[in-house]
C-alpha positions, 0 to 999 in steps of 0.5 A: 396910516392905511399902509401901516394897517395893511402891513400889520394885517399881512404880517398877522396873516402869515404868523402861525403863532398868532393863529394858534393864540387866536384859536386858543382864545376862541376855544377858551372863550367857549369853555369860560364864557363868563370871563370874556368881560374880564379879558382886559384885566388879564393883560399886564398892560405895564408890560405891554407899555414897556415892550412898546417903548423898547420897540420904539427906541430900538426901531429909532436906533435901527433907522438912525443907521448906527446899528448898521455902522456898528455891524460894519465895525464888528465885521472888520474886527472879526475874521470868520463867521464863527468868531462873529457868531461867538461874539454876538452870542456872548454879548447877548448873554453878558448884557442879559445879566444886567439889562434883562433878557428882553432888553438884551435882545432889543440891543443885540438882534437889530445889530445881528440883522445888520451884520447878517445883511452885510455878510449873508450869515444865516440871521435866523440861526444866529438869533436862535443862539442869541435867544438861548444865550439870554435865557442862560445868561439872565439866569445868573442874577436877580435882575436878569429876568422877571422870574428871578426878580420875583424869586429873589424877593421871595427868598429874601437873600442877598444879591451875592447869595442868589448869584452864587447859587445860580453860578454852577448852572449858568457856567455849565450852560454857557460852556455848552452853548459856546461850544455848540455855537463854535460847532454850528458856525463855520470857520470860514472868512466873512464875505462882505457883500455891502461895504457901504455903511448906511447914512447916519441920522444924528438927530434920530440917534441922539433922540433915541439914546437920550430917551433910553435911560429915562424910559428904563428908569421910569419903567422901573419906577412903575410909570411905563404908561406915562413913559411910553406916551412921552416916547410916542409923542416925541417920535410922532413930532420928530420922526413919525416914520419910526412909529409907522414901522413899529411891529404892532403885530408883536404887541397884539401877540403879547396881548393874546398870550397874556389872555390865553395863558391866564385863562388856561391857568384859571381852569379848574382842571389845571388848578386841580393838577397843580394840587396833586403834584406833591410840590413839597417834594423838591424833585417834583417842584423842579420838574413842575417848574420846567413843565409849567414853563412849557405851558404858560411861560416861566414868569407865570409858572414861577408865580403859580408854583411859589404858592405851593413851595418856598424852596427858592433854590429849586424853583429858580433852577426849574423855571429858568431851565423852563425858558428853553424848549418850546418858544412859549417857555420864555417871553424872550424867545417870542421877542427874538423870533419876532424881531428876526422877521422870519415867519418860519424861525420857530421851526429852527428855534425848536430844533435847537431849543428842545435839545438845549432843554434836555441838556439843561434839565439833566445838568440842573438835576445833577447839580441839585440832587446828585451828591 
């Protein structure tokens, strides 16, 4: 246990975003000391439980060796870096329309790391494009991300109506993203540096796969706590190394983020600013959705803004576009960067995500407000 705690502490010491969140917590605690006792209630523990379970199951698949073998199969079928990157980015986007953006990343990013170890492709760069892809792809459907699910329930429209409204935005985003991916990666032959696939652990693979669907169903039925407890017990009994290698630091980062963002949203100055934005005007609501997502992430932004306007079409465009830009814009961004294992991944992410935000904001504005 001690080596595990030491590894977590070393990771947090080098984690710039964790330090920012910790500093923010200290400052917000000074501003609102009366709320310290309620910090536990600010955390969405069902989300933390769901995230823990997905991390465990993904780590199980990774340690089983199956993702490494899938990576070898992908490398054999793709002749160039550009084709491999396009395949991974497109797979991430498509999966995010039905599995949600977070789950899509849990599937694709470990596979990407395996491919990049084999080929020495730039892993962080590929993962950044995958983060952009799941933000774009998940925008299409009501089940693609949490904010869409909330807005869909609020709008009381059919699944098809929601998709039809989102389709022009997603089509424009995906065409631009695929073109950008093709430009960003070279059309050079893949150079394989490791032609030996990892040994397969069939027991760990079978357990991880067998638990995946029941866990998702239990989580969807609002039993994430019991589900993650069951997954933990199974892995502790059969493969305790999976639990030891989990990224516990990521879970702590999410706990801090829930507390910080909800404290920030509760400040009177923030609430006063919201009241003076004239959100009954569609243009104001659109830009508020984008801007608020940059501060408090797009899910809480959607929930907050829905208190001031029921224009679901504008709100859906604004908060989904707000997933681009700063990494806090979407929880999926944070998951992707953390899974990359690169402590400096946030720099490269912003180099691509901020221009993507500007393009997406202009595209969404044109689709909503220009004749």
